[in-house]
C-alpha positions in Angstrom: -19.5 -8.7 -9.9 -21.7 -6.1 -8.2 -25.0 -8.0 -8.8 -23.4 -11.2 -7.4 -22.8 -9.6 -4.0 -19.7 -11.7 -3.4 -16.9 -10.8 -1.1 -13.4 -11.0 -2.6 -9.8 -10.1 -2.0 -7.0 -9.8 -4.4 -3.5 -8.4 -5.2 -2.7 -5.1 -6.9 -0.3 -2.2 -7.0 -0.5 0.7 -4.6 -1.2 3.0 -7.6 -4.8 1.7 -7.6 -5.4 4.2 -4.8 -4.9 7.1 -7.3 -8.2 6.3 -9.0 -11.0 7.1 -6.5 -13.7 5.9 -8.9 -12.0 2.5 -9.3 -11.8 2.2 -5.5 -15.5 2.8 -5.2 -16.3 0.2 -7.9 -14.0 -2.3 -6.2 -15.8 -1.7 -2.9 -19.2 -2.0 -4.6 -18.2 -5.2 -6.3 -17.3 -6.8 -2.9 -13.6 -6.1 -2.5 -12.7 -6.5 1.2 -8.9 -6.6 1.0 -5.8 -6.3 -1.1 -2.3 -7.6 -1.0 -0.1 -4.6 -1.9 3.6 -4.7 -2.6 5.1 -1.5 -1.1 8.6 -3.0 -1.6 10.0 -0.3 0.7 8.8 2.8 2.3 12.0 4.7 1.3 12.0 6.6 -2.0 15.8 5.9 -2.5 15.1 2.2 -2.4 12.3 2.5 -5.0 14.6 4.6 -7.2 17.3 1.9 -7.0 14.8 -0.9 -7.8 13.2 1.2 -10.6 9.8 0.7 -8.9 6.8 2.9 -8.1 8.4 6.1 -9.6 5.2 7.6 -11.0 3.1 7.3 -7.9 1.3 10.6 -7.5 0.3 10.1 -3.8 2.3 9.0 -0.7 1.8 5.6 0.9 -0.1 7.0 3.9 -2.6 8.7 1.6 -2.9 5.5 -0.4 -3.6 3.5 2.7 -6.2 6.1 3.9 -8.0 5.9 0.5 -8.2 2.1 0.6 -9.4 2.2 4.2 -12.0 4.9 3.4 -13.6 2.5 1.0 -13.5 -0.3 3.5 -10.7 -2.2 1.8 -8.2 -3.8 4.2 -4.5 -3.8 3.1 -1.9 -6.5 3.7 1.3 -4.6 2.8 4.5 -6.3 1.8 8.0 -4.9 1.8 11.5 -6.2 1.4 14.1 -6.3 4.2 17.9 -6.7 3.6 18.1 -5.5 0.0 21.6 -5.4 -1.4 21.5 -1.7 -1.9 20.8 -1.1 1.7 23.5 0.3 4.0 23.5 0.2 7.8 22.2 3.8 7.8 19.4 3.1 5.3 18.5 0.0 7.2 17.9 2.1 10.3 15.8 4.6 8.3 13.9 1.6 6.9 13.1 0.3 10.4 12.0 3.8 11.4 9.9 4.1 8.2 8.3 0.7 8.8 7.4 1.8 12.4 5.7 4.9 10.9 3.8 2.8 8.4 2.6 0.4 11.1 1.5 3.4 13.2 -0.4 4.8 10.2 -2.1 1.5 9.7 -3.0 1.0 13.4 -4.3 4.6 13.8 -6.3 4.8 10.5 -9.6 3.9 12.2 -10.1 0.9 10.1 
């Protein structure tokens, strides 16, 4: 892909951000954006969904790494999961606000 000098976007897991060499190769190959399923920004929700348990970095660090390579992120998360209580829904909204703040203030 690198010699073709094409711009492309795709979908992938947030764990891609753990591999800095892969991120550099993605950028060099023309990656300009990724659709990332964060599912939820709350660890308890991930545990209940059995998702993203082995992630070695937090979401804000992952977003920073993507942005440092010039890769835009369209993040997706669930709202209204069955396991959510009124209290966890409030925490979810607060966490979503924090995630939006991180994205808006990342300098990308």
